[in-house]
N, C-alpha and C positions, 0 to 999 in steps of 0.2 A: 315692520320688523326692525329690531334694534340689536346692535352688537352688544352682547352681554359680557363685556370685558371692562371692568371698572377702571383698570390701569391703562387702558388704551388711550394714547394721546389724542386720538380723534374718535368721537362717538358718531357713528353713521346710523341714521334712523330714517326708515322709509315709511311715510304715512300717506297712503293713497298716491296722489300725484306729486307729493312734496318729499324731497329728500333734505334732511337736516344734517349738517356737518358741524359738530360741536367741538371746539378746542377744549381739551380736557386735562390741563395741567394747572389747576387752580392754585396749587401751592407755589408755582413759579409764575403766577399771573399769566398763564397760558403762553409763556415765551416760545417763540417759534424755533424749534430745533429741527434736525433732519427727520426725526420720526413724525413730527407734525406736518412737515412739507409732504412727505411721501404718503401719509395718511390722508391728507386733503386731496392729493392727486388721485389716489385710489378711490376715494369717495366720489369724486367728480366722474370718474370713469364708470362707476356703478350707477350713478344717476343718469348718465347718458345711455348706458346699456338697457336700463329698465324703462326709459322713455319718460322720466319725470318732467313735469311742466315747470316746477319751481325748485330752486336750490337755495337753502337758507344757511348762512354762516352765523354762528353764535359762539359765545365763550362761556364756559362754566365758571362760577364764582363771581368775584367782585369786579373783574376786568375782562374786556374783550381779549386783549393781549398787550403785554408790555413790549412786543416786537421781537426782533432777532435775539435769540438766546446767546448772550455774550459770556456765559459761564464756560470754564474750562479752556480759556483762550491760550493758556500756556501750553496746552497739548495740541493746539491747532496750528497747522502750517499755513502759509499763504495759499498753497494749492488746495488744501482742505476747505478753506473759507471761500475761495473762488468757486469751487464746485457747489457749495451750499448756496451761494448767491445766484449762480446760474440756475439751480433748481427752483429757487424762489421766483425768478423771472419766468421760467417755463410754467410754473403754477399760475402766475398772474396772467399769462397769455391764455392759458386754458380757461380761466374764469372769464376773461374778456371776450373770448370767442365762443362761449357756451351756447348751444342751440336751444336754450331755455332761459327763463327769467331768473336772475340771480339777486339775492337779497342779503345785506349784511345788517345784523342787529347788534348794536354797540352799547355797552354799558362801561362806565369807569374809563380806565386808561386804554388808549388805542394808539400805539407808537410804532414808528419804523415800518417794518415789513407788514405788520398788521394793518396799518393805515393804507398801505398799497393794496392789500387784499380788498379793503373797503372801496377804494377808488375804482377797482376793476369790476365792481358790481353795478347792476342796473338800478337797484333800489338801495338806498343807504339811510338807515334809520338809527337814531341814537336816543338815549335817555338825556334829560336836561343836564345831568351832571357829567356827561362824557367829556373827555379831553383828548386832544390829538397832537401828535408831533411827528415830523419827518426829518430826522437828523442825519441821514446817510451821507450827504455831501460833506458833513463835518469830518468824516474820515475818508473822503474821496471816492465814495461809491455812487455811481449814477444809476439809480433804480427807480423805474416808474415815472421819471421826470416828464416825459412827453405825454403820457396818459393823464397826468395831473394837469398839465397845461391845457390839454384839450378839454378837460372836464371843467376847470374853473377859470380859464383864461391865462394868458402868458404873464400878465402883471401880478395877478394874485398868486400864481404858482412861484414866480420869482421871489416874492416877498416871503412866503412861507418857507421856501427852501434856502434862501440866503440867510435868514435869521434863525432857522430851525426852531422858531419859537413854539411854545405850547399854545394852542388855541382851543376855545371851548365850543360847545354844540351850537350856540347862537351864531358865533363867527362862522362855523362850518356851513350852517344852513344859508347864511347870507351870501357866501361866495359860490354856493352850489356844490360844495363838497358833500353835503348831506342833502337828501330829498325830503326828509321829515324828521321831526323830533316827537317822540312818543314815550310816555312812561312805560316801564317794563310790563306793568299789569295790562296794558292795552295791546301788547305784541301778538298774543294768540289770535284775537279777533281780527287784527290787522293782517296777519299772515293768511287767515282764512279768506279774506276779501281779495288779497293779492293772488291767491291760488285760483279763485274764480276768474279773475281777470286774465291770468296766465293761460287758461283753458279756453278763452273766447275764440281763438283763431285756429284753423286747421294747421296741420304740420307744415305744409308748403308755404302758406301765408305767413306763419310765424317765422319760418326760416328766412323768408324774403325780407320781413320787417327787421329782424335782427341784423341781417347782412347790410341792409340799407342804412342803418343807424349806428353802425360801427365802422370806423376807418381802420382797417388792419394792415394798410399798406406799409406802415413803418415798423412792423413787429421785428423784422430782422435787424433793422437799425437799432431798436431798443436793446436787443440782445447783444449786438456788437458794441454799443455804447457801454453797457454794463461790463462786458468782458474787458474792454480796453481800460476802463477805470479800475476795476478790481484786480487786473493783472499787473498793475504797477507794483514793483517790488516794495515790500514793507507793509503789506495790507494788515497783517496781524499786529504789527507794532503800532500802526496808525489807530487801529481799533482800541488797543490797550491804552494808548495815550488819551483817546476820547473818553474811555471809561473812567480813567483817572481824574479827568477834569470834572466829570459828573459827580464823582464821589466827594470832591472838594466843595461842591456847591451846597 
């Protein structure tokens, strides 16, 4: 079953044991705004309630996502932005703790909050031309830092976050940010195989495996670190200053 709403920022599609969540703002490179966040959270709840074995995140158009939607900053207060970042962190924690296998399929640009979505997934697959960047610390926001360090190691995470450099799919695969590189034409068959794998275990065994291979002891710390960083006065101005430096480049 597919949501038949072409303007919906998230397309939720259930196919057998698979739930697809497609970011659907291609004219904005699927930038993550409040509607995208809430749509993804709603889609995850639907996947959990229907007992899906596999959840797949994908982006419509030429990019997975350009990251946090920075449009309309002049109309956003510090409190507005803080709330949006908190909801992003809550979304990331939902993905991280899903009682099912999660997959991210990435093409083109995958920046900021979108890259955090990817790092929260179990399987992380990208096309050879995909590129990644995590610039949040450039405007003082600590989002997903500990999860990234656990995934790729402290030193690699430090390098990517300190420099906020753009890195390609090969770099991402080498450090463990990605689990595979596949051209988009191979994705459908690859997802079919992952769906079979995801159904190999009974519910109790799968729940035990997921719990044993995820350390969720620091999730409250992650949320607290985000709130402390984003609650520093001047968040909107820091983001505007960051955007201005990117325009000049």
